C-alpha positions as CSV (number, residue, x, y, z in Angstrom):
1,M,17.5,62.2,-40.6
2,V,15.4,61.2,-43.6
3,K,13.6,58.0,-43.1
4,I,10.9,56.2,-45.0
5,P,7.8,55.5,-43.0
6,R,7.2,51.7,-43.1
7,V,4.2,50.6,-45.2
8,L,2.6,48.7,-42.4
9,H,3.1,51.1,-39.5
10,P,1.7,54.6,-39.7
11,G,4.1,56.9,-37.8
12,T,6.8,54.2,-37.4
13,L,9.9,55.3,-39.4
14,S,12.4,53.0,-40.9
15,P,15.1,53.3,-43.6
16,I,13.5,50.7,-45.8
17,G,9.7,51.2,-45.6
18,C,6.8,53.4,-46.6
19,C,3.4,54.2,-44.7
20,A,0.0,52.6,-44.1
21,L,-1.9,50.1,-41.9
22,A,-0.5,48.7,-38.5
23,L,-0.3,45.0,-38.7
24,C,1.1,42.5,-36.2
25,C,3.1,40.2,-38.4
26,V,5.3,37.3,-37.5
27,L,9.1,37.3,-37.7
28,G,11.2,34.2,-37.8
29,L,13.4,32.1,-35.6
30,M,15.6,33.9,-33.1
31,A,18.2,33.2,-30.5
32,W,16.9,33.2,-26.9
33,P,19.0,34.3,-23.9
34,D,19.6,32.1,-20.9
35,G,19.2,28.9,-23.0
36,A,15.4,29.4,-23.4
37,R,14.2,28.8,-27.0
38,A,10.8,28.6,-28.6
39,A,9.9,25.8,-31.0
40,P,11.5,26.5,-34.4
41,R,9.0,27.8,-36.9
42,H,11.0,27.2,-40.1
43,K,12.9,24.3,-41.6
44,Q,16.6,25.0,-41.9
45,S,17.9,22.7,-44.6
46,Q,21.5,21.5,-44.5
47,T,21.8,22.0,-48.3
48,P,20.0,24.5,-50.5
49,P,17.1,23.0,-52.6
50,T,17.9,22.3,-56.2
51,D,16.5,24.6,-58.8
52,S,16.8,24.1,-62.5
53,S,16.7,27.8,-63.4
54,S,20.0,29.5,-64.2
55,T,19.0,32.3,-61.9
56,S,18.8,30.1,-58.9
57,A,22.0,28.3,-59.7
58,S,23.8,31.6,-60.2
59,S,22.3,33.0,-57.0
60,A,23.2,30.0,-55.0
61,S,26.8,30.2,-56.2
62,T,27.0,33.9,-55.4
63,A,25.4,33.3,-52.0
64,T,28.1,31.1,-50.8
65,T,31.0,33.3,-51.8
66,P,31.9,36.2,-49.5
67,K,32.8,39.5,-51.3
68,R,36.5,40.2,-51.4
69,S,38.7,43.0,-52.8
70,N,41.3,42.5,-55.5
71,D,44.0,41.9,-52.8
72,G,41.9,39.3,-51.1
73,Q,40.6,41.4,-48.2
74,L,37.2,40.5,-47.0
75,L,34.7,43.3,-47.9
76,D,31.5,41.9,-46.7
77,R,30.2,38.7,-45.2
78,I,27.0,36.7,-45.8
79,V,24.9,36.3,-42.6
80,A,22.0,34.5,-44.2
81,V,21.2,32.6,-47.3
82,V,17.5,33.0,-48.3
83,D,16.3,30.9,-51.2
84,D,17.9,32.7,-54.3
85,G,19.3,35.6,-52.3
86,V,21.4,36.6,-49.3
87,V,21.5,39.0,-46.4
88,L,24.9,40.7,-46.0
89,E,26.6,41.7,-42.8
90,S,26.7,45.3,-43.9
91,E,22.8,45.3,-44.2
92,L,22.5,43.7,-40.7
93,D,24.9,46.2,-39.2
94,A,23.1,49.2,-40.7
95,R,19.7,48.0,-39.5
96,V,21.0,47.2,-36.0
97,R,22.4,50.7,-35.7
98,E,19.1,52.2,-36.8
99,I,17.0,50.0,-34.5
100,T,19.3,50.8,-31.6
101,T,19.0,54.5,-32.2
102,Q,15.2,54.2,-32.3
103,L,14.9,52.1,-29.1
104,Q,17.3,54.5,-27.2
105,A,15.2,57.4,-28.3
106,Q,12.1,55.6,-26.9
107,N,14.0,54.9,-23.6
108,V,13.7,51.2,-24.2
109,A,16.3,49.1,-22.4
110,L,18.3,47.1,-25.0
111,P,18.6,43.3,-24.9
112,P,22.1,41.7,-25.3
113,E,23.6,42.6,-28.6
114,A,23.6,39.0,-29.9
115,T,19.8,38.8,-29.2
116,L,19.1,42.1,-31.0
117,R,21.2,41.1,-34.0
118,S,19.4,37.8,-34.2
119,Q,16.0,39.6,-34.1
120,V,17.0,42.1,-36.7
121,L,18.4,39.3,-38.9
122,D,15.1,37.5,-38.8
123,Q,13.3,40.7,-39.9
124,L,15.7,41.0,-42.9
125,V,15.2,37.4,-43.8
126,I,11.4,37.9,-43.9
127,E,11.8,41.0,-46.0
128,E,14.1,39.1,-48.4
129,I,11.6,36.2,-48.7
130,E,8.7,38.7,-49.4
131,A,10.8,40.6,-52.0
132,Q,11.7,37.4,-53.8
133,R,8.1,36.3,-53.9
134,A,6.9,39.7,-55.1
135,E,9.5,39.5,-58.0
136,H,8.5,35.9,-58.9
137,A,4.8,36.9,-58.8
138,G,5.5,39.7,-61.3
139,V,4.6,42.5,-58.9
140,K,5.7,45.7,-60.5
141,V,5.9,49.2,-58.9
142,S,5.5,51.9,-61.5
143,D,7.5,55.1,-61.4
144,E,4.3,57.0,-60.7
145,Q,3.6,54.9,-57.6
146,L,7.2,55.3,-56.5
147,N,7.2,59.1,-57.0
148,E,4.0,59.4,-55.0
149,A,5.6,57.6,-52.1
150,L,8.7,59.8,-52.4
151,E,6.5,62.9,-52.4
152,E,4.9,61.7,-49.2
153,V,8.3,61.1,-47.6
154,A,9.4,64.6,-48.7
155,K,6.3,66.1,-47.2
156,Q,6.9,64.5,-43.9
157,Q,10.4,65.9,-44.0
158,N,9.1,69.4,-44.8
159,V,11.0,69.5,-48.1
160,T,10.0,69.3,-51.8
161,L,10.6,66.2,-53.9
162,E,13.4,68.0,-55.7
163,E,15.0,68.8,-52.3
164,L,14.8,65.2,-51.0
165,P,18.1,64.0,-52.6
166,Q,20.0,66.8,-50.9
167,K,18.2,66.2,-47.6
168,L,19.1,62.5,-47.8
169,A,22.7,63.3,-48.7
170,Q,23.0,65.6,-45.7
171,D,22.1,62.6,-43.5
172,G,24.7,60.4,-45.2
173,G,22.2,58.5,-47.5
174,D,22.3,57.6,-51.2
175,Y,19.2,58.7,-53.1
176,A,19.4,56.0,-55.8
177,Q,19.7,53.3,-53.1
178,Y,16.8,54.9,-51.2
179,R,14.6,54.7,-54.3
180,Q,15.5,51.1,-54.8
181,E,14.7,50.2,-51.2
182,L,11.4,52.0,-51.3
183,R,10.4,50.3,-54.5
184,R,11.1,46.9,-52.9
185,E,9.1,47.8,-49.8
186,I,6.1,48.9,-51.9
187,A,6.3,45.7,-53.9
188,R,6.3,43.7,-50.7
189,E,3.2,45.6,-49.5
190,M,1.5,45.0,-52.8
191,L,2.2,41.3,-52.4
192,R,0.8,41.2,-48.9
193,Q,-2.3,43.0,-50.2
194,R,-2.7,40.4,-53.0
195,D,-2.0,37.3,-50.9
196,V,-3.7,38.3,-47.7
197,T,-5.8,41.4,-47.5
198,Q,-7.7,41.0,-50.8
199,R,-8.6,37.4,-49.8
200,I,-10.4,38.6,-46.7
201,V,-14.2,38.6,-47.4
202,I,-16.6,40.6,-45.2
203,T,-20.2,39.7,-46.0
204,P,-23.0,42.3,-45.4
205,R,-24.4,40.1,-42.7
206,E,-21.0,40.0,-40.9
207,L,-20.7,43.8,-41.1
208,D,-24.2,44.3,-39.8
209,Q,-23.5,42.0,-36.8
210,Y,-20.2,43.7,-36.1
211,M,-21.9,47.2,-36.2
212,Q,-24.6,45.9,-33.9
213,Q,-22.0,44.7,-31.4
214,Q,-20.4,48.1,-31.6
215,R,-23.7,49.9,-30.9
216,N,-24.4,47.6,-28.0
217,S,-21.0,48.2,-26.5
218,S,-20.6,51.0,-24.0
219,D,-16.9,51.2,-24.8
220,M,-16.1,54.5,-26.4
221,N,-12.3,54.5,-25.8
222,E,-9.0,54.3,-27.6
223,Y,-6.2,52.1,-26.3
224,N,-2.4,52.3,-26.5
225,V,-1.3,48.7,-26.6
226,S,1.9,46.7,-26.7
227,H,2.1,43.1,-27.8
228,I,4.4,40.1,-27.7
229,L,3.9,37.0,-29.9
230,I,5.5,33.6,-29.4
231,A,4.8,32.0,-32.7
232,I,4.1,28.3,-33.3
233,A,4.4,26.3,-36.5
234,Q,1.4,24.9,-38.2
235,D,2.8,21.4,-37.7
236,A,4.1,22.0,-34.2
237,T,4.4,18.9,-32.0
238,P,2.9,18.8,-28.5
239,T,6.3,19.2,-27.0
240,Q,6.9,22.4,-29.1
241,L,3.5,23.7,-28.1
242,T,4.3,23.1,-24.5
243,Q,7.7,24.9,-24.8
244,A,6.2,27.9,-26.5
245,S,3.4,28.1,-23.9
246,K,5.8,27.9,-21.1
247,L,7.9,30.7,-22.5
248,A,4.9,32.9,-23.1
249,H,3.7,32.4,-19.5
250,D,7.2,33.1,-18.2
251,I,7.3,36.4,-20.2
252,A,3.8,37.4,-18.9
253,N,4.9,36.7,-15.3
254,R,8.1,38.7,-15.7
255,A,6.2,41.6,-17.2
256,R,3.8,41.6,-14.3
257,G,6.8,41.5,-12.0
258,G,8.0,44.8,-13.3
259,E,10.3,44.0,-16.1
260,D,10.3,46.4,-19.0
261,F,7.6,45.1,-21.5
262,A,9.3,46.8,-24.4
263,K,12.6,45.1,-23.7
264,L,10.9,41.8,-23.4
265,A,9.2,42.4,-26.7
266,V,12.5,43.3,-28.4
267,T,14.1,40.2,-26.9
268,Y,11.4,37.6,-27.4
269,S,8.6,38.7,-29.6
270,Q,8.2,37.2,-33.1
271,S,5.8,39.9,-34.2
272,E,6.8,42.5,-36.8
273,T,6.4,45.1,-34.1
274,A,9.0,43.4,-31.9
275,L,11.8,45.9,-32.8
276,Q,9.4,48.8,-32.0
277,G,9.1,47.4,-28.4
278,G,5.9,45.6,-29.4
279,S,4.0,48.8,-29.7
280,L,0.7,48.7,-31.7
281,G,0.1,52.4,-31.0
282,W,-3.3,53.9,-30.4
283,R,-6.3,51.9,-31.5
284,K,-10.0,52.2,-31.1
285,G,-11.6,49.0,-29.7
286,S,-13.0,48.2,-33.1
287,E,-9.6,48.5,-34.7
288,L,-7.9,45.9,-32.4
289,P,-7.3,42.4,-33.6
290,T,-10.5,40.5,-32.9
291,F,-8.8,38.1,-30.5
292,L,-7.6,41.0,-28.3
293,V,-10.8,43.1,-28.1
294,D,-12.5,41.4,-25.1
295,T,-9.2,41.2,-23.2
296,I,-8.2,44.8,-23.7
297,E,-11.6,46.2,-22.9
298,R,-11.5,44.6,-19.4
299,M,-7.9,45.7,-18.6
300,K,-6.7,48.8,-16.7
301,P,-3.8,51.0,-17.9
302,G,-0.5,49.3,-16.8
303,E,-1.9,45.8,-16.7
304,V,-0.5,42.8,-18.5
305,S,-2.8,40.2,-19.9
306,D,-2.9,36.5,-19.4
307,V,-1.5,34.4,-22.2
308,I,-3.9,34.3,-25.2
309,Q,-3.5,31.4,-27.7
310,T,-4.6,31.6,-31.3
311,S,-3.7,29.7,-34.4
312,S,-0.6,31.9,-34.9
313,G,0.8,31.4,-31.4
314,F,0.8,32.7,-27.9
315,H,0.2,36.4,-27.2
316,V,0.8,38.7,-24.2
317,V,-0.4,42.2,-24.3
318,K,0.0,45.3,-22.1
319,L,-2.5,48.2,-22.0
320,N,-0.3,51.3,-21.7
321,E,-3.0,54.0,-21.8
322,K,-6.6,54.6,-22.5
323,R,-8.5,57.7,-23.6
324,S,-12.1,58.7,-24.6
325,V,-13.2,58.9,-28.2
326,D,-14.8,62.0,-29.7
327,T,-18.2,60.9,-31.1
328,K,-19.6,64.2,-32.5
329,P,-21.8,63.9,-35.6
330,Q,-19.9,64.1,-38.9
331,I,-21.5,66.9,-40.9
332,V,-20.3,67.2,-44.6
333,Q,-21.4,69.4,-47.5
334,Q,-22.9,67.5,-50.3
335,Y,-23.8,68.6,-53.9
336,H,-26.4,67.4,-56.3
337,L,-24.9,67.4,-59.8
338,R,-25.7,66.2,-63.3
339,H,-23.4,66.3,-66.3
340,I,-22.9,65.4,-69.9
341,L,-19.7,63.7,-70.9
342,I,-18.4,63.4,-74.5
343,K,-15.0,61.9,-75.4
344,P,-12.9,63.1,-78.3
345,T,-12.3,60.5,-81.1
346,E,-10.3,60.4,-84.4
347,L,-13.4,61.8,-86.1
348,E,-14.3,64.4,-83.4
349,D,-11.3,66.2,-82.0
350,D,-11.3,68.4,-78.8
351,A,-12.4,71.5,-80.6
352,T,-15.3,69.7,-82.2
353,V,-16.5,68.2,-78.9
354,H,-16.1,71.5,-77.2
355,Q,-18.3,73.2,-79.8
356,K,-20.9,70.4,-79.6
357,L,-21.2,70.9,-75.8
358,D,-21.3,74.7,-76.2
359,E,-24.3,74.2,-78.5
360,M,-26.1,71.8,-76.1
361,R,-25.5,74.3,-73.2
362,A,-27.0,77.1,-75.3
363,A,-30.0,75.1,-76.3
364,I,-30.7,74.1,-72.7
365,L,-30.4,77.7,-71.5
366,D,-32.8,78.9,-74.3
367,G,-35.3,76.3,-73.3
368,K,-35.1,74.4,-76.6
369,E,-33.6,71.2,-75.1
370,D,-33.9,69.4,-71.8
371,F,-30.7,68.6,-70.0
372,A,-31.8,65.1,-69.0
373,V,-32.9,64.2,-72.5
374,L,-29.6,65.4,-74.0
375,A,-27.6,63.4,-71.3
376,K,-29.6,60.2,-72.1
377,T,-28.9,60.5,-75.8
378,N,-25.4,62.0,-75.9
379,S,-23.5,61.4,-72.6
380,Q,-20.8,58.8,-72.7
381,D,-20.8,58.3,-69.0
382,P,-22.5,54.9,-68.7
383,G,-23.1,55.2,-65.0
384,S,-25.1,58.4,-65.2
385,A,-26.4,58.7,-68.8
386,V,-29.4,56.4,-68.1
387,N,-30.4,58.7,-65.3
388,G,-30.3,61.8,-67.4
389,G,-26.7,62.6,-66.3
390,D,-27.8,62.7,-62.6
391,L,-24.8,62.0,-60.2
392,G,-26.9,62.1,-57.1
393,W,-25.8,63.7,-53.8
394,A,-22.1,63.4,-53.1
395,E,-19.1,65.3,-51.7
396,L,-16.9,67.1,-54.2
397,G,-14.0,65.1,-53.0
398,N,-15.5,62.1,-54.7
399,Y,-14.7,63.6,-58.1
400,V,-11.4,64.3,-59.9
401,P,-9.9,67.7,-59.0
402,E,-10.8,69.4,-62.3
403,F,-14.4,68.4,-62.1
404,S,-14.7,69.4,-58.4
405,S,-13.1,72.8,-59.0
406,V,-15.6,73.7,-61.7
407,A,-18.6,72.4,-59.7
408,A,-17.6,74.2,-56.6
409,G,-17.9,77.5,-58.4
410,L,-21.4,77.0,-59.6
411,K,-24.6,78.4,-58.2
412,V,-27.7,76.3,-57.8
413,G,-29.3,75.9,-61.3
414,E,-26.1,77.1,-63.1
415,I,-24.6,75.1,-66.0
416,S,-20.9,75.3,-66.5
417,Q,-19.0,76.1,-69.6
418,P,-17.5,73.0,-71.3
419,F,-14.3,71.8,-69.5
420,H,-11.8,69.0,-69.8
421,T,-10.8,66.2,-67.5
422,Q,-9.0,62.9,-68.0
423,F,-12.3,61.3,-69.0
424,G,-13.2,63.8,-71.7
425,W,-15.2,67.0,-72.0
426,H,-18.1,67.9,-69.7
427,I,-20.8,70.4,-68.9
428,V,-22.1,70.1,-65.4
429,Q,-25.2,71.6,-63.7
430,M,-25.5,72.3,-60.0
431,L,-29.0,71.1,-58.8
432,G,-28.6,71.6,-55.1
433,K,-26.3,71.9,-52.0
434,R,-26.9,70.6,-48.4
435,D,-25.2,70.0,-45.1
436,Y,-25.5,66.3,-44.4
437,N,-25.0,64.1,-41.4
438,N,-22.7,61.5,-42.8
439,S,-22.1,59.6,-39.5
440,S,-24.1,56.5,-40.6
441,E,-22.3,56.1,-43.9
442,A,-18.9,57.0,-42.5
443,G,-19.5,54.7,-39.6
444,R,-20.2,51.8,-41.9
445,E,-17.1,52.5,-43.9
446,R,-15.0,52.7,-40.7
447,A,-16.5,49.5,-39.4
448,Y,-15.8,47.7,-42.6
449,S,-12.2,48.9,-42.6
450,A,-11.7,48.1,-38.9
451,L,-13.2,44.6,-39.2
452,R,-11.1,43.8,-42.3
453,A,-7.9,45.2,-40.7
454,S,-8.4,43.2,-37.5
455,R,-8.8,40.0,-39.5
456,A,-5.8,40.9,-41.7
457,E,-3.5,41.1,-38.7
458,E,-4.0,37.5,-37.7
459,A,-4.1,36.4,-41.4
460,T,-0.8,38.2,-42.1
461,E,0.9,36.5,-39.1
462,L,-0.1,33.1,-40.4
463,W,0.9,34.0,-44.0
464,R,4.4,35.1,-42.8
465,Q,4.8,31.9,-40.8
466,Q,3.8,29.9,-43.9
467,I,6.2,31.6,-46.4
468,R,9.0,31.3,-43.8
469,D,8.4,27.6,-43.3
470,E,8.3,27.1,-47.1
471,S,11.6,28.9,-47.7
472,Y,15.2,27.7,-47.5
473,V,17.0,29.8,-44.8
474,E,20.5,29.2,-43.6
475,L,21.6,31.6,-40.8
476,R,25.3,32.3,-40.5
477,L,25.6,34.4,-37.4
């Protein structure tokens, strides 16, 4: 079956997502079995908030009217009103079927159907809130971005982009709807990047301290972790905090007593990974949320943690497996290049620029001109012209494909013929090649990404709680 890998979960497939970073994000209020219930995290108004815009008025009117056929037969039912939009029963049914199939494939025991439907509905509500906010914020997904995501989906399905509609149709899907859902998911991810990830600042000092902690640590392992979150509102009362804490401790005790952790996650967790059985997948210690690192490093496979309280709620984690990390040096091939770039204009077309670079190349080869001097006086690359066109040592993958392809074919000292890229016309000279141990630079980049991602997980949970609390939500299950 063709599925779109969800933006936030590499390797996790869903019919409405696309791929990238694993984040533990909060879902909303859900029904608890056996009468147990966590403190509500959102305000459910009795009447929709007033809105002067015609769009809101129209949406509110539509939201309260079930769809019916011409003969009055009920076609679909609204299961949630979410600000200016709705969630339909058909959407809920489709997602429940998908989640059920995924959980059964993972041999996860299913909770009662009513609980699963409530959990899935909360996920759909959050997605609807995010989609509306992305639209109101003017977040636009270009056709190029959408097609790139579709190409990645096609690649994962071992088909071409042209073959994807047929593949989807074979699985009973509709390609036009598929594109629309993917566009919405990309927009939501762009909103999360704008409102959460981009606001996380890592100073050089913080990064140095983090890397020093990693060097001092003897932990060279990766961890397969599962997670349950019992969320708390920012304005939770002492009674609500006590109730949430009691529920979290009860869940931890039940998990230690042998109950299926994945089923408990599906039933109770308010994290976005709840419907994947709470799985965070394999993570290096440095890639775990910062509040989990010390706990996980002390645990043995199969163990369930004590309850951990953070600003987003109460957490319970289980360490499923642990494995060693390969720490071999990272050797890469680097190239020392310099170039001259000239861009065509209305006065100098492509042919004229090509001829000019041809003449410069000939003059350099004849010894009449110096490459660096010509670059300083003629090159239109502001980053390298002041250095005589010198680009320094770098991997070819750092350059656009056309540039890399030409450079890769040069011998040391050789100057290329003029060639064209998206930036203009170039001639490039190969000054040197070397094998380079990139472990330090790569390690710093990995550390920056890991530190930022670990902070983003907690920040995203809080952000989702906030936007849920700020939204009008009326559940109709």
